[in-house]
N, C-alpha and C positions, 0 to 999 in steps of 0.2 A: 563173541559177546563184549569182550573188554575193548577191543579196537574201535569200534564204533562210538561207544560211550567216550573213550579218549579223544577221538576226532570231534566230537560234539563239545566237549570241554574245552579243547584247544580252540575251536571256532568261537565259541562264547567269549572266551578270555580275550582273543585278538580283537573281536567286535567291541568289547568294552574298553579295551586300551584305545582303540582307534577313536571311539566315541568321546572318551575323556579328554584326549588329547587334542581333539577338533571342535569340541562343542562351541567355542567362541569364535570359530572361523565361518566364513561365509562359505556355505555350500553351493548355493545358486544365488545369481544375481539377476533380476529382471531390470533392464535399463529403459526407463521410460523415456519418451521423446521429450524435447526441451519445452513443449508447451502443455505438458500433462499436469493438471491440477492435482495437488495432493496437500491435505491439511491446510487448505486456504492460502495456498502460494503456488506461484507459477515460476518456471525458470525462463528467463528470456535473454536476449542478447543486447548489450549496451549500444545504442546507435551513436552515443557520444560519450565521453569520458564522465563517468559519475564519481565526482571528486569529494562528495559529501555523503557519509554513510547516514542513513535513516531520512533521506530526501524523498519527496514524492516524485513519482514518474508517471508518465502518460504513454499512451500506445504510441510506438514509433511508425515510421514510414512503411515498414514491412510487418507482417502478422507477428513474427517473433521477436520484435525489437521493442524496446523502450528508450525514451528520452526524459530529460529533466521536464518536470511540470511547470508551465507559467501559470500565473494567477487565473486566467481566464480560460484554461484547458481542463478538461475532464480528467480527473486522476485515476489511475488504475490501481496503484498501491504505493508501498513503501519499500525500498531496498534496504537490505540488512547492512551490507558493507559497500566500500567503494569499489568501482570496477572500471577498467580501462576500456577504450573504444574497442568493440568486438568481443569483449569477455562476456561469459555467462553470467548471470546475476539472479538471485533469488527475490521475487517480488512478492511481499505480504499483501494479500488483496484486501481492500478497504472493506468490500461487502462481504468478507469472509466472517469468521467467528468474532462476535462482538467482545474482543479482548482489547487490552491497551497495547498500543504500538508506539514505538519511539519515534518521534519526529523532532524536527529543528525550528524552532520559533524565529519569526523575523521581527519581533517586537515583544514588549511586555504583554504577557497573556496571563488572566487570573485562573486559578483553578475553578472547575466546574462552569466554564464559559464556552459557548459555541466556538468551533475552531473552522477556519475558511482556508482554502488554498491562497498561498501568496506567491511572489516571484521566486525563481531559482530552486524551486522545489520545497520551499519552506511553508510555514503555516502562519497564520495571523488571526486576530480577533476580529470582531464585526468590522468589514470594511467601511472606510469614511469617505470614500470617493465613488463616484458613479462609475458602472461598470458591470460585468458579468463575472460572477465569482461562483466557486462550488463550496457548500458547507459539507465538511467530512466526519464531523463528529464532536465531542466535547472533551475539553482539557481535564485530565484527572490530577495533574501536577501544575505548578504555576512556572512560567518563565519571567525572567526579570529583565532580559535584554535580548537583542539579536544575537542568535548562534546559541542560545541555550536549548539543552535537549528537554523535551517534555513527553509525558505519556498521554496519548490521546485514545479515548474509547471511539472507535470508528464505526461508521454505518456506510451505506451505499451514498455516493455523492448526490447532493441536492442542488439543483441550479438555483442561484439566487441572483435576480437583476436588481441592482441599486440604482435608483433614478436621482438626478439632481433635484433640488428642492423645487416644489411647484412654482410656476411663474406667476400664477393668479388669474390667467386667462383660461377659461374653461376649456376652449376648443383646443388649445395648445397642450394642456395638461392631460386631457382626455386622449389625445392622439398619441402622447408618449406613452401613457399606460397601455394603450392598445398595441403599439409597437413592441413594447416589451414583453406582452403576453402572448406573442404569436406562438410560442412553444410553451409546453407547461413549465412553470418556475414559480418561485416564491418571489414576491415583489416587496422591496423596501424603499421607501422615499426618504431622502435626507431632510432634515429640518433646515428651514431658511435662517 
């Protein structure tokens, strides 16, 4: 009778010691593929050197790659840190949780102002030149100059077509608006 109880006590003691010593260790690890979405982020491969942390990136040439976003490209998200060519990087999706994300301003941006994609993976306030842009959120903090880090509350990219000021000729102006609206987009016309 004494021997089975002794074995049971020793087993429980050994289990308790093992559990206490290894409770902070990883017992099992599931490695997700590089494109698996987790918590509003994806892991992708840098198609080019990402030399600016918190810059906007767009879909690369391959499904699992990203590249620095140009002003007229649809952004995918924001990278957390710099990455060399071919390195894995974490991309925080714009359409993920509506929380603030760090980004780099290309110019002065006031707080609570709409934010658009700019060149080199940066963000800008409302565009002043004709072209196609993507509005991605609203600035929660202000930027005073190019290179300042700001917090942007993001949403899914919205295509915005900015047209030059109307010429005053009805046929020309209507044709310009019609061409701009071939795809669903928001339309803005610059003042003359």
